[in-house]
C-alpha positions, 0 to 999 in steps of 0.5 A: 714577113714576107720576102718583098715586105724584107727588102724594102725594109733592107733598102730604107735601112741603108738610104737612112744610114748612107746620110748619116755623117760619122762623127770625125776621128780625131786626127793625131798630130803627124810626130817629126821625123828624125834624121841622125848624121854621123861623124868621121871615123863612123858610120851609121851604126854609130847611132843605132842605141838611139835608133832604138830609144827614138822608135821606141817613142814612135817617131820616124828615124833615119840613120844616114850613112855618108860618103865621107868623100866630100863635104858638099856630098855628104850635104847631098846624100843628107838633103836625100834623106831629108826630102824622102822623109814624111813631114817636118824634121830634126836633123841631128849632127855629130861630130864632122857631121855637124858641118854637114847638119849646118848646111843642110838644114837650111831645107825648110823641112828641117824645124830643128838642130841638134848638135852632138859634140860637133863641129858648128861653122859659121857661113864661109867657114871650114871646119879647118877655120874653127881650128886656126890659131890653137895647137892640133889636138894629139889625136890629130898627129896620130891620123894616119893619111894613105896616099889618097888623102883618106885618114883614119885613127889608130886603134890605140887612138880611139881607144885613149881619145875617141871613145875612152869612156866605152868597154874595150872590146866596144871601142876596138869594134869601132876602129875596126868598122871606122869610116876612113874620111877624105881629108879634104872635107875638113877644109871645104866652107859652109855657104849658108850656116843653117843654124842663124835661122833654125833653133838650135840644141847642143850636147856638151861632152865634157870628158871629150879628146876629139873636140874640146870642150871650151871649143864645143862651148864657144860654137854653142854660144855663137849659136844661142844653142839650148846647152846640156852637158853630158859627162861623156867622151867623143861618142856621147850617142854610144856612151850616154844614149839616153841621154842624147835621146833626150835632148833630141825629144825635147827638140822634136817636141819644142814649140821654140820657132826659127830666130 
C-alpha cells in the first residue's frame, strides 16, 4: 500500500470513529457521607472501630474533633465538617454529641440523624433541662471540675460507669485521653431541634450508667426514632461497634424522608 493511500485510510478511520457516540457508562449512585460527633469526656478516636467498618463499605467518613468549650462552638465545628463533605450526609452523635447534631442537623445536606446513647434536647431546651426533677446520677457527683469550669471523670468512674463493659486496659486508656468539657456546654439551649424535620435513628445502650436507659427510651419516643437496643455501656460504639455501624448503614441506605 502506498504512503498516500495509508494516510487517507487513517484519516478516514479517525473521522468515522469521531462521530460514533460511545454508550454512556451507567453512573453509580453517590453514597452519602457520614459525619461522626463524639461526646463529652472523649475525642474523635472513640469512633475508630466504627470508622473502619463504614469505610469498608465504601463510605466517606469523617470523625469530628470538638473543642468541648461551648455547644455553639461545637455546632460550628460540626457544620464546617458537614459543608466539606461531598453530597448528602448522615449525621451521628454520641452522648453530648447528640445535642450538637440536634442543632447542626438543620443543615440542608443532612438527610438523617443517628443518636448513640445520646442526649436529644428539644428547641429551647438544654441538656441540663432534660434532667430537671431527677436526682443526679452517681457519675455526676464524682465529676471533677477545675477552676476554669472544665469537667473530667476520675479513672474509677470511667471504669465503673462510663465504660464498664470494656477490658480494664481500654477503660484506663479512655480515662487517660478524655477531653475535659466546659460545664457551661450542658446549659446552652438548642435553638431549633433538627429532629422535628429529619428522620431519626436511636441506639439505646441498655447497660448505660451515664444516661439512664429509660431516659434514652423517652427521648427516642419523643423524636419518633427507629430504636435499636444494644447490651452495652455508655460507649456502645467501642464495645458494640458492629451493632452501631449496622444502624448507621441502615440510616445511610434508608429511603425515609423528612417528617
